[in-house]
N, C-alpha and C positions, 0 to 999 in steps of 0.2 A: 757473326750471326750463326755459324755452324755450331759453335760451342754452347749456344743458348739451350737450356734444358726446359722442357715443358712439363707441367704437372700431368700425371697420368689421369685418364678419364675415370671418374668415379660414378658408376651407374647409380641411378636413384633406387633406394631400398624401399621406399614407400611412396604412396601417391597413385594417381590414376594411371600414369604411364607404366609404373612398375607392376601394378596389378594386371594391366593389359598384356605386358610382356610375359608375365608368369603364366597367365591363362593360355596364351598362345603357345608357350613353350611346351607345356605338357598338360593336355586336357585329360582329366580323369586320374591324374597321378597325384599322390599326396606330396606335400611340401617336404623337402629334405631337411631344411633348417626351419622348423616351426617354433611354436610357443612351447617352452619346456614347462610342463605342468609340475614336475617334481621340484623344480627350483623355487616355485612360489607356493608350495604346499604349506598349510599351517602346521605349526609345531605341535600343538596339542589338539586333541579331539574336541575338547570343550570349546576352544576358540573356533574350530571349524563348524561345530554345531551352532554356535551363536551367530557366526557369519551367514550360515545357511538360513537360519530363522530370519535374520534381518533382510536378506535378499527376498525371501518369500513374502515377508510383510510389505516390503517396498513395492513388489509387484502387485500385491493385492490392493494397496492403496490407490494404484492407478486405475483400477477397475471400478466402474460404476454399475448401478443396477440397470440391466438392459431394458431399453425402452423401444417400442415400435415407432419407427420414423414414418409418419403418415404422409410425408411429402413425396410426391411422385418423382421417379428418377428421370423420366423422359422430359417433362416440362415443369421443373420446380419453380415456385414463385420467386421473385427477386428477394435478395437478402436485404432486410431493413437495417441500414446503418444510420444511427442517430448521433448527431453532433450536439453535445450538451456542455453547458458551461455558463458561468455568470456573465453579465453584460460587459461588453468591451474587451472580451478576451480573444476575439478573432474567429468566431464561428463561421460567419459568412465568408470571410477570406479563405478559410480552409476548405469550405464547400466549393467555392469557385475554383480553387486550385485543383481539387480532386476531379471535378467535372472537366476542367481543362486538360488534365492528364489523361483521362479516359476517352474523351470525345473530341478533343482539339477544338472545342467551342467555348466561348466566353459568355456566360450569362450575366447580364448587368443587374437584373431585377429578379431575384429568386424568391418564390413563394410556394409553399406547399411541397409535396414530394417531387423528387426528380429521379427518374429511372433511366439507367444507362446499361449498355452491354459491356461487361468487363472481360468476358472470355467466351470460349466456344460453348460452354455449358453453364455459364453463371451470369446473372444480372444483379445489379445493385440498385436499391432505392435509397437515396440520400434524403434525409429530412432534418431540418434544423429545429431545435427545441428552444423556444424563447424562455425568458426568465419568469415563468409563471408556474406556481405549484401544481395547478390542474394539468397543465401541459406536461410537466415532468412526470406526473402519475400516469397519464395516458401513454406517453412515449415509453416509460419503463415497462409497460405491459406488453408492448408489441415489438420492441427493438430486439434484433438478433445480435447486433454488435453496437457498442456504445463507444464513441470517441469522446472521452472525458477531457475537456480542455481546462488547463490550469495556467493562471498567469504566473510565470516564473519569477517576475520581479516583485510580485505582491505576496504570493503564497496561496494556500488553500483558503477558500471562502465557505461561508455557512451553507450556501446553496449546494455545493459539491457534496458535503456530508449528508445533507438532507436527501439528495438524489440517490446516493449510495444506500441509505437505509430504506428508501422506497424500493430499490432493486432487490434488496435482500428479502423483503416481504413478498414480492410477487415473482420469485424465481429469478435467480441471478443469471443474466446473459453474459456473453464475453465482453470484457471491458479493456480498452487500450487507453492509456494516458498520453496526453499530448501537452508538452510544456511550450508555452509561447512567451514572447516579449523578453527573450533571453538577451537580445541585443542591447537592452537598457542597462545590463550589468557590465560594467567596463573592465573591472579587474578580473583576471583569469582565476586567481585563487578564490575570490568571492563566488565566481560562477561555478567553480568546481564544488565548493562547499554547499552552495545552494542546491545544485543538482543532487548531491548526495543526500542532503537532508530531506528534500521533497520525495526522492525515490524511496527512502526508508519509510516515510509516513505513508506513501502510496501503497507500498507493500504491506504495511500494517493493516490498511483498510481492505485491500483486495486479497492478495495471497503473496507468499514469498516467490519472487521471480516474475511478477506481472510485468507486461511489456509497457515501456515508457519511452515515447519518442520526443525528440527535442527539435523545435523549429526556431531557427535563429531570427533573422530579420525578414522584412517584406521588400521584394523587388518587383517593381512595375505592378503593384497591386496584388501580387501573389507571393506565396512562400517559395523558397528556392526549389528548383525542379528536382534536384538530386534528393532532397529530403522528402518531397512529396512522392517521388518514385519509390523510395524505400517503404514509405507508409502504404502506398497503393499495392505494392507487391505483397506486403504482409496481409492486407485485407483480402486480396484475391485468393490466397491459398488457405484461408482459415476455414476450418470445419466446425459445424455447430451441432451441439447435442440437443435433441428435442426436449423442451421443458414440459413438465407434467400438465400444467393448466392449459397451455396453448395446444398441447397434443390432444386434448379432449374437447376443445371448443373451436368452432369456425369463427374467423374474424377477417376483417378487410380494412385496410388503410385507404381511405377515399382520396383519390388524386384529382377528382373532378366532381362538380356539384352543379345541378341544374334544377330550376323550378318549372314544373309542368302545369301548374294551376292555371286554369283559364283566366285570361286578363279581365274578362267581364265580371267574373265572380269576385275577383280581387277588388275591382272598382266598386262593385255594389256594396261589399262589406267594408269598404274603406281600409283595406289591407289587413283586416283582423281575422279573416277566415283561415281555417286550417289548410295547409298547403299539401300538395303532392309533389315530391321531389325525387330525383334520381341521383344516385351516387355511382361512380365508376371506380373500379379498382381490381387488384388481384386478390383472389381468395387465398387465405392462408389457414394454417391449423389443420383441422380435419374437414371432412366433407360437409357441405351445407345442404340440408334438405329443405325443399320448398315447404312453407307453412311454419317454419321455426321463427319464433319471435326474435327480434334483435334489440340490442340496447346501444344507444349512441351516448357515450359519456358526455355529460353536460347538457343533454336534451331529455333523455328518458327512454322508456320502452316504446318501441314502434312496431307496427305490423308491415310485413313485406307483401306487396301486391303481386309482383312478378319479378322474375330473375331471368335475364337473357345472357347467353354466352356471346361475346363479341370477339372479333378478330384481335389478335394480340397486337397492341400498338408498338410494342418494343420486342419483336420476336427474336428468338435465338437463331444463330446461323443454321442453315439447312445442311443436308448431307453433302452437298457439293463443296461447300467451303470447309467441311470437316476434314477434307483430305489435306488441307494446308495446315502447317504447324501453327502459324500465327493467325490471329484474327485479321480479317481483311479490313482495309481502310474504309470501305463503304459501311461495314457494320460498326466501326468505331464511331462514325458520325451519327449513329442512331441514338436519339435522346427523346424521352417522353416526359414532358413537364407541362401539363395543360395550364397550370396556374402561373407559370413563369413566362418570360418573353422569348420563348424559343421560336426562331423564324419570324419574329415580329408579331406573333399572335398570342393574345392572352385571353383565356376563357374565364369570364366572371360568372356570377350566379345566374344572370338572366341576359347576358350579352357577350359578344365576342369583339374584342378591341384589336384593331390592326394598326401596327406602328410601321409607317413607311417614311422614307426620306422626304425632305422638304419639297423637292420637285424632281420628277423623273418622267421620261417618255416611255412609250410602250416598248420600243426596241432598244432603249438605252441601257438596259440592265442585262448583264451577261448571265449571272446566276441569281435569279430572284429568289427570295425566301418564300416561306409558305404564305405569309400575309400578303406579300407583293403579288404572288400568283393569284390570290383570291381577288385582289383589287383589279388586276389585269383582266381576269375573267368577267368581272362585273362590268368592265368597260365595253366588253363585246356584246352585252345583252342588248338586243334591239326591241324585244317584245315583252309585254307583261305576262304574268302567269295566266291571266284569262285568255289572252290570245294564243298562248302556247297550248292550253288545254283544248281550245277550239280547233287548232290545227293538228291535234294528235290523231294518229291513225292506228287501227288495230288490224293485224293480219294473222290469219290462222297459220300460214306456212311461210317459210322464208322465200319461196319461189312464187308466191301469189303476186299477181300483177296489180290487182285492185284491192284497196283496203275495204274492210267491213264498216258499215255505218251503224251507229248506235240504234237508229230507228229502222223499222222494216222498210225496205225499198232500196233503190239504187244509191250509191255513194254520192255525197254532195261535193266531194273533191274532184277536180279534173284528173283525168287519167295520166296526163303527161307529167304530173309530179311524182308518179309512182316510182320511176327509176331513181330519181334523186333521193326520195325518202327511203327507198329500199337499200340504197347504199349507206344511208345514215344508220340503218338498223345494225349494220355490222361494224360501224366505226365508234363503238362505245369507248369512253376514256376511263382510265383507271383513277384519274384524279377525282372524277365525279363520285365514284364508289367510295373513295376515301372520305370525301366530304360528307357523304351520307352516313358513313360509319361514325364519324366524329359528331355529327349533329344529332345523333340519337334517333334517326328515322329507320330503325331496324324492324319496326313492327310491320312486316309484310304479310298479307293474307296468303295462307297456304293454298287456298282454292282459287286464286286468280288464274285466269286462262293462261296456259303456258305460252301461247303465241303472242301475248300482248307485248308490244314494243315500247309502250310509254309508261313511265312510272310517275304517279302524281307527286310523290315527294321529291322527284328530281326536277326541280324548277330553277336551278341556279344557272344552268348552261343550256341555251337553246340549241346550239349546234350538235350537242352530244345527247341524243335522245335514246340511243340504243343501249344494249346490255354489254358489259365488258366480258361476261361469262357466256359460253355457248348455250343456246336454248336446248331444251330437251325435246322439242317438237321437231320431228324430221319426216319428210315425205320422200319415199324412194323415187328417184328419177332414172328409171332403167335405160331409157332410150335417149336421154338428152345428151347432146354433145358437149354441154357446158360443164360436165362433171370434172373433166380433167383440166379445165381452165381456171384462171384466177377469178376472183369474185367480180372484178370490174369488167370481165369479158363476157358476161352472160348475155345471151340474145333474148330480148324481150319480145313478146307478141301481145296482141289484144286480149287473148285468153290462153289458158293453159292448153286447151285443145288444139290451138294452132301450132304449138311447138312440134307436135308429132314425135317422131323418133322411134316408133314401134317397128319392129321387123315385120316385113310382109309375110315371111314364111312361118311366123309364130302361129301355131295352130290354135292354141287356147287363148281365152281372154286373160290378159295380164292383170295382176292384182297390185294394189298399192296399199301399204300398211302405215297406219298412223299410230304413233307411240305417245301416250298421255302421261308419261312419268310413272307408269304402272308396269306390271308384268304382262298385262293384256295387250294384245295387238288387235286393232280393229281393221278388218278387211274391207277395203274400199274397191268397188268395181271401177275399172278404167272406162275411158270414153269409148273404147272399142266395143263394150257391151251394148252400146246403144246404136251401133251402126245399122243393125237390122231394122230398127224402128225409123231410121231416116231422120229427117229434120222436123218431124212432127212435134217432138218434145222440146224443141228449142224455142226460146222466147224471142221477143222482138230484137233483143240485142245480140242475137246469134250466140248466146251462151248455152252450155249444156243444161239439160233439165235438172241434173243433180245439184246445180248451183242455186236453185230456188230455195228461199227461206233458209239460208245457210246458217244464220245466227241461231235460230231456234233449234235446228238440228244439232249444231255443235254443242249447244248448252245441254240439250237432253242426252246426247251421247256421252258427254263428259260426266254428267251426273250418273248415268247408267254404269259407266266404267268405274267411277269412284265407289259405287255401291257394290259392284260385283267383282271387286278385286279378289283374286284367289289367295294370294299370300297376305295375310293380315299381320300387323304388328301387335301381337297380343299384349306386349308390355305397355304400349301406349293406350290400348283400349281399356286395360284394367286399371292402370295407375293414373291416367290423365283423362278420364272420361266418366261422365255421369249417366251413360246410356244403360238401358236395361239389358239383361242377358239375351233376350230375344233379338234386340237390334244388333247386339255384338255378334251373335251367331249368324246373322243374316236372314233370319226367318221372317223379319218384317218387310222384306223387299216386296214390292208390288210390281207386277208386270205380267204380261201375257207370256205363258210358257212357249207359245208357238214362235214368238220372236227370238227366243234364246236358243233355238235348235241350230241355227246357223245363219249365215248371211243370206239375205234374200236378194233376188236379182231385180226387185222392184225399184223404181226410180226414187220413191219416197224414203227408202231405207238405205240412205247412204252411210250414216253412222250406225252400224249395227254391231252389237257385242255378242260374241259367241259365248254362251253361258250354259252351264249344266242346269238340270232341273233343281229347283230349290228343295232343300231338305226340310222335312216337317219339323216344326219347332218342338213338338213333344218328344221326338226322337233325339234331337241334338241338344236339348236344353240342359240335360244333366249328365252328359257323358264326360268321362275322364280319360278314356283311351281312344285310340284311333280305330276306325271301323276295319274289320278283318275281311279281306277278300276271300270268298269261299274257294276260288280257284287255287289260291296259294296253299290251302289245306290238303288238296288232293295229292300233293307230293308225299305226304306221310302215309298214304294208303299203300305205297309200294313196299313189299316185304323186304326187298334188298336193302333199302335205306334203313329199315328198322333193324335188320340183322347187322348192318355195319356199325350201329351205335349201341347194340345190345350189351356188349361187354363193358360199356362205360358205366353201367348201373350195377348195384349190388346184387340184384336178382338175376342179372344176366350171367351167361356162361363166360368164365375166364380162361377157357381152354384155348381159344383162338385169340391171339393178341391182335391189337389194332395195328394197322399199317404204320410203321415208324415208331412203334412203342412196344416194348417187351412185356412179359407177363407181369412184372412188378410195376408197370407203369412208367418205367424209365425209357427214354429215347435211345435208339441204337447209337452206338459210338462210331459206326462207320458211315454216318450220314455225310453226304457229299457237300451239301450247302446248308445254310441256316434256314432255308425254307422248308426243310423236311423231306427233300427228295432222296430216295434210297439209293444205295450204291449199286443195287442190282439192276437199276434202270439205265446203266451206262451203255448198254448195247444200242440203244436208240432205235429198236425195231418199232415199226409204225403201228403196232396194235393199240398201244395206249393212245396214240393220236387219233385213232379211229373211234375211240369211245365217245359216247354222247356227252353233252355238256353237263348233264346232271351228275354223272359219276365223277367227272373231272372236278367239278365244283365241290363235291363231297370229299374227295381225297385231299384237295387243297385245304379245305377247312380243317380236316383231321390233322394234316401235317402242321398247320399253323397252331392248333391246340397243343400238339406234341412239343413244338418249339417253345411255346410259352411255358408249358409245364417244366421243361428242362431248364429254362432260365430261372424259374421260381425256385427249383430245387438247388440249383447252383448258388443262388443268393443265400438260401437257408444254410447250405453247407459252409459257405464263407463266414457267415456270422457265427456258426458253431465253432469253426476252427479258431476264429479270433478269441472267443470266450474261453476255449479250452486251452489253447497254447499260451496266450498272454491275457489272463483275466483282468489284470490291472490296466492294460493298455486300452481295452475296450471301454473302460469307464472314463467318460469325459467329465470335466468339472461342471459345476452348475452354470458358470458364465458361458462356456462354449455351448452347452446344450440349449440354454435359453436363446442364444443368438441363432443357432441353427434352426430351432423351432420357429422363430420369428421369420427367418429367411424363407423357410419352406411355406409358411402361411402367406407371405407376400407373393411368392411365386404362384401359389394356387389362386390367389385373388387376381393376379395379373393374367393368368391363363383363362380364368373364368370369364373375364370381361374383355377378352382380347378382340373378339369379332363382334362386339355389341355396338349398336349405333350410339353415338355420343349423347343424343337426346334421351334415348331409352336408358342409357346408363345413368344419366343424371336423375331420371325419375326413380330408379331403383336405389342407388347408393348415394344420391345427392351430387351436387356440383363439386368437382374435385379441386383440391388446392392447386394453385398455379394458373387457374382459369381466369381470364379477364372478363368480368361480368358487369352488367348494368342492372342495378338493383333499384326497384321503384318502391319508395316508402310513402305511406299514406298517413293522413291525420298528423302531419308534422306541424308544430307550433309556428305561427307566422313570424315570431321574433327571430327564429333561427335563420330564416331567409333574409329578413331585413337587416340583421346585425351580423351577417356572414363575414368572417375575416379569414382569408386563406392562410395566414401565418399560424393559426391554431389548428392542430390536427383533428381530423374527423375520423374516429374509429368506430366501425360498425361491428359489434361483437355479438355472435350468436349465443343464445341462451338455451341451455338444456331444459327438457320438460320439467325437471324438479326445481329449476331455478326461477320458474315463472310464478311460483306461489310464495306467499308470505307467512311468516310465523315467528316464533321465539327461537333465536339462535343462541346457543351457548358456546362460548369461546374461552380459550386460555389466553390471558393478556398479561403484559408486564409493562409497567411505566418505563419509558426510555430514560436511561441514566443521565442524559444531557438535558432533559426537560426539567425546568426549574420547579414547577408547581406540582403538588400532589393532586391526583385525580379524585374527584368526589362523586359519590353515588347520586344519580338523578341529575347530573350536570350534562348538558348536550355535548356530544362528541361526533366529529365527522369521520366516517369510516370509508376506507377504500378497500372494498371486498369484491373480488371477481372483476367484472367489467364496471361495476357500479361505484359511484361516489354518493354517499347519502349521509344525512344527519339523523342520529337516534339518541335515545336516553338509556344508557346502560345502568344495570345494578350489579355491583361487585359483591362477590361472595367467596367463601372459603369452605372447604370440606372439613367438617368438624368430626374427625375420627370415624368417617364413613357412616355417621349416624344421621346427620342433617347438613343441609347447605346453609350456613350461617351468613347473614348479610354483613358486609363490611361498609362502614361509612366512608373510608378512604382506602386507596390502594396501598398495599404494604411496600416497604422500602426493599429494593433489590430482591424481590421475590415475585413469582407468578401468582396470580389468583384467577378466579373464574369471573366471567362477566356474562350477563344475559340481557339481550335487547331484542326489540321487535324490528324485523327487517326481512329482506328477501332471503330465501333459503340458499345455502351454499353447500357444496360437497365437503365432507369432513377432510381435515388436513389442508384446507385452503388457507394460504397466508393472507394477512391483511395488515394495514397500518392505520393509525388514527391520528387526527389532528384536532386541536382546539379551534384554530382559525387558519384560513387559507390566504389571508391578505399579505401583501409584501411588507406592510408597515408593522407587522407583528414582531415585537422584539424577541430576540433569543432564538432558540432552536424550536422549530415548528412541529416536528414529529413527536407527538406526545406518548404514543404507545404502539407496540407491535404484538402480534400473537397469531394463533391459528384457530380454525373452527374445529370444535369437538363434536357437536351433535346438533340436530334440528328437532325442535318441539320435544325437548327432553321432559320426562314426567316428574323429575325431582322438584320439590317445592323449595323456594327460598324463604327462610324464616328469619324473623327479627326478634331480638330479645326484648321482653316487656316485663317491667318490675311493678307490682301492685303493692302498696304499703297501707298499713292499718295500725291502730293503737288499741290496747286492751282497755275496757271500761269496767270489767269485773273479773277478779282473779280468785280461783279456788286453789286446791292443792296442786294438781297437774292439769287443770282445766282452766280455760279463760274464755271470756266473751270478747270478740274482736269487732270493731266498727271501722268505718271510713275506708274499707278496702273495696267493697262492692256497693252497688246502688239498689239492688233488688234481690229478692229471694231466688229468682230465676237464674241470675248470674251465680249465686252461691251453689245452686243445684248443679250447674255446669262444672264447677270446680270441686265437687265433693271428692275427698280422697287425695287432693293435691298436697304436695309437700310445701310446708312453710318453714320459716326460720326467723329467729330474732337477730338483731345486730350483734348481740353478745354470743351467738352461736348455738342457742338452744333450739333443737329441731322439733317440728310438730306436724300436725295434719289437720286439714279442714274436715269437720264432722257434719253438722247439720245447721240449717239456717234457723234464725230466731224470728219469732213473729214480730217483735218490735225491738229496736228501730229497723227500718228497711235497710237491707244489705248487711246486717250484723249476723254473725254466725258463731257457733261454738267450736273451739279448737282444743285439741289435746296435745300436750307437750311432754317431753321427756323429763322436765324438771319445772319447778315453780318459777314463773317469770315475774318481773316487777312491773309496776304501773308505768315506769319510765322507759320500758323496752319498746322498740319499734319493730313490728312484725311485717315481713315482706314475702311476697310470693313471686317466684321467677317463672315466667311463662314464655312461649314462643308464638309469635304472630306471623301468619303466612302473608307474603306480599307478592305482587306480580308486576313486571315492568309495564310501563305505559306504552300504549300502541301509538307510537310516534315515528313516522318515516317521512323525511324531507329530502328528496333528491337534490343534488347540487346541479342546478341548471345554469352553469356559467356561460354556455354558448348562446343562451337566449338574451344575454345582456349586451349593451353597446360597449361597456367597459367590462371586459371579461374577468378582471381581477377584483371587482367590487361586489362579488356575491356575498350576501350576508344571510346567515341562517337564524335560528332561534337563539336569542341572547339570554343571559342570566338576568335576574331581577336587579342585581346590583349594577350591572352594566347599563341597563335601561335608566335606572334612577340617576346614575352618574352622568349619562349623556344628556338627560333632560333636566338635570339640576334639582331633582326632588330629594328631600331629606328622608332618611330611613325612619319609619314610624317606630316609636319607642313603646315597648311593652312594660307596663308597670311591674309586673312580676319578674321581669328579667333584669331589673336594675339591681346592682350590687349595693347592699346596705351593710352598715356595721353590725356585726353579730353581737348581741347582748345576751349572754347566758347568765341566768340567775344562779347565785351561789347556793349550793345544796347544803342543807343542814342534816348531819347524820347524828343519830341518837348515840349516846355513850354506851360502851360495852358494859353490860351488867352481868356479873357472874354470881349465881346463887351462893349463899353462905355455906350450904351443905357441900357444894362442889368445891368451894375454896378450901374447906377443911380437908377434903380428900386429896387435894393437889399437893405436890411437894413444894418446898419453900421457894425454889427457883422459879416455879411456874405460877406462884400466887401473885395476883395483882397487887403491886405496891403503890397504893394511892396515898399520897401525902398532901396535906392541906397546904395551900400557899401561905407564905409568911407575909403578913401585912406590915409588921413593925421593922424598922431598920436596926441593925446591930450596932454595937459600940464602934467597931472598926469602920463601919460605914458612916457613922455620924461624926467621928473625930476629924479635926482639921490639922494639917501638917504645915508649919511655918518654918522656912529655912533662914539661917543666919547669912550675912553677906559673904563670909569666908566659905561657908558651905556652897553657896550659889556659884562662887568662882571655881571651886574645886569640881563641882558637877559640870560646869560649862567646859572646863579643861578636859575632863574625861570624855565628854561627848565629842569634842573636836578630835581627840586622839582616836576615838572609835571610828569616826567618819573617815579620817585619813587611813586608818587600818583597813576599813571596808573598801575604800577606793583602791588601795594597793592590792588587796586580795582579788578584786574584780579584774584589774588589769593583768595580774599574773594568770588568772584563769583564762582570759581571752588568748594570751600568748600560748598558753599550754594547749588550748583547744586548737589553735592554728597548727601547732606542731603535731598534735594528734591527727588532724585531718590529712596532713601530708603523709604521715605514717600509715593511716588507714588506706589511702590510695595506693601506696606502695605494696601494702599487704594484699589488697584486692587484686592487683596485677599478678602478684606472685601466686595467689590462690587460683586465679583464672588459668594461668599457665599450668599450674599443677593439676587442675581439674581436666584440662584438655589432654595432658599426658595420661592421666588416669583413664579418660574416655578411650583414647587410642589403645592403651594397653588392654582395656576391657573388650574393645572391638576385636583386637587381634586374638585375644584369648577365646572369645565366643566364636570367631570365625574358625579358628583351629579346632575348637571343640565340635562345631557343627560339621566340618569336613570329616573329622574323625568318626563322629556318629553316623554320618552318611556312608562312609566307607565300610563301617561295621555292618550297617543294615544291608548294603549291597552285597557284601561278602556273605552275610547270612542268607539273603535271598538266593545268591548264586549257589551256595552249598545245598540249600533245599532243592533247587532246580536240578543240580547234578545228581542228588540222591534219587529224585524221581526218575531221571533218565536212566540211572543204573538199574533201578527196579523194573 
């Protein structure tokens, strides 16, 4: 054992531990053995330059155009993660697995969006996209991250490629591929090859390096936890870049839907009346301003009646849990899915369904769900709503022993119930408030009395009638001994005056103040003010006199207080009020000025508001500045104050410098502190302390100004030094400057609205993204409520003011390369543009050399063209995609075209080529009379001077109309035309698209996939079995052209005599008689016949032999030709390479010569 040798310890050279040791060993010291730059230096300067350029280009490709992210940092909306794929691929299983991973809850029936908390600063909304093209379009417009599921055992399907093309048109979000059903592939080699092939195709469609996850089998109804953990971690750390369209439009994915239409109105109209519905969800995109119209895809444009901010149903962790590194287990259990069976409760369009076990007792469930809690609370209800309202009580103060009655007079309730009901006031439950929040009863009147303990909407629980939040009404109890006790130990008496508690040695009357939720405090005289009057003011019930008519006094005092509030919320008054300027300024208040001077000691003036004299309306109606107090202006009459600031002006004397500032305006360098105190005041003698407050305040302000001036000059000097010393370092690139400018603007916006009330902020800048709101929509079609299906997403998209109007939209369009048919002008097409899906009739055109927009009958192959159609206006550069049909039974690829918007209501006309034909009926030398082109002289006058042409190419011009026949005209040509010539005129006819707009209302149907728009005439005839009517003129007939007879060429005899012999016409008469050789007959002898047959046979054999020899020779020649071609190809390649080498060498030589020439010139200039 002693002879055993151990290996020496080799410390780690890299890794986290090595870096930690190196940093601890020598902080601030450079590494002794670092990266040797000289060892890896490029050999040539050209290679180094090329490498530097490539690095710079690679860095630039990573940069995008900086966009302002309008999502708030403090409360961002949940990230929308859409799970998309063909049917049967495992979307629901993946969604259940992810929800189980984040929340440790299993949802059996998932419908609609599901929101969960995934981290301390991040929430995720999962939504499953069904196999419907309309749902794919809507999901593609709002999804931040798409989990694209692919069946690994089957491969890519058509729906996957259609969805990817929809994403490309509407702004491409992040896409993660998920391969499932890989357990069906048994062979490892086949599995590996399948993964490789699918990944390569996926990278082709998305980008090189796109993330692709593999999910093997299903265990216990879920995917394996390790694979889901990897996927969830990747989702949690993803960052999203704002897309242009979503960054300029507010939108909301509705996670809850309710119908608020009165049932009686629905019953009277038999369910056909327009409905009023509310949708709930998180706002996304940009701020939503009240009054903006919204569009619900599948329904149409709707008006918003009201928007209310609700409490966040799935809040982020607060600051206390932020201290912990991991998310607490309580927050992990938080899940918001109103349409799913979370906690046994499912919210439908007009009902709430509670799913409870078969039988359970009240105390038999340890951890009841939300639905079971609601059932248990309903079991405790003993009284109806009417009884509960009858037993309701109203108290002004928490310490009042008797409730107020609705009618004037004593209370109808016995006084011994007051203690019990007073305790109930403080025992409000939080569950009741949560139920109120979810049931949509948030419309509370702002001016309800603050002391009211009963809420009419709160009718589900009789025992809990109090508020969960503390009331704002408080009455000071200076002498009560119950202040330091608990709530249950309060000593009650028959009246407040019996409690006593005032000190006997208190000389003055004690006051009690009532706070009405305002800044005003109402002074109330105590019972001791009435001791002098004795018991004369007391009524029969031994109650103080100030308790008489308490309801009327409280109401009048509250109204007086509301009218006379000193601090007004000007934003609410201006933005959310239709009041006149006089009422806003308070000039319309009516009241006796004597009552506003102060609290009176009279018994009838218990609620009295201390109020200043009202300002005259004519003085305050048009004022833009605050009133100046004349007392404040007396300070400037002091000569010492004027002398102290005289040298700050140009006209002042600069001989005496200001305290703390030299003659040049620079602060002294021997200042002790940053507040401007001078070094000479270190003695601490008390003279300065004895100065009056005015001089001390003036010196402090001057010292403050001097410090600000010094800081400003130091900043300017720093900027100058940066630009002077390193001018290139001060210049930042465009990307950095743009990001810094946007960051500064966001900081300014955040600082501007930091201390503003949330309601006022919503009125000014709109409702911010990330806010959970309740949006009330009016005039909603009844079919949307009746045919509501939570599996189809409801997207509420805000419209910009320009998008609410309609007009002619010009777009650049290209037929999709996978769409089989060619698109034809005036055929209906379904567009997905912005939030809308609609059908319109486009006209295709092409720019004809920037002269005219020429109409095209069909879209060109593999080329863009223009299209003009009638529809809603959209911003330029907005992407869209088009479809011929949306049904699932449509064969082939359904995306027919894609493109972008160019302009709205463009003034250029689309023209169509028109050819008018005519024939001559009288011909002169260069003039002819043309008929059958026009029908009247008026048409001829319109086309005077137009260019015409014959089929043979002779050009001409329209001159004047002829009196007879109608439509005939005189035309001049460049040569004489024939009677057989056809004359045509090429003109351009202006056309305009049809005003046809048909929104896709798929959500109004019971079967959402059966929406059908306008059909072509051929489709209607084919479905109804109607034959196409035949036009007689369109039937093809055999063309019979009569043979033309041409006159013989006649040359005059004088001309024939002048022509040479070769050019003279040699006309010979035809010979009618046969010659002797033609008439004779040749008769062969038998021997001659045999010899002739033998010769013919020999010639035939010879001919056949020659033909076979030629075929063989041709085969040999073909082989030889191939061999020669190969050699020629090799030879040409070698010649090409030689030529390239020669040209490369010649180019480098010429480049060196030019560089040497430029260098010589530069050196000569430097020498001179």
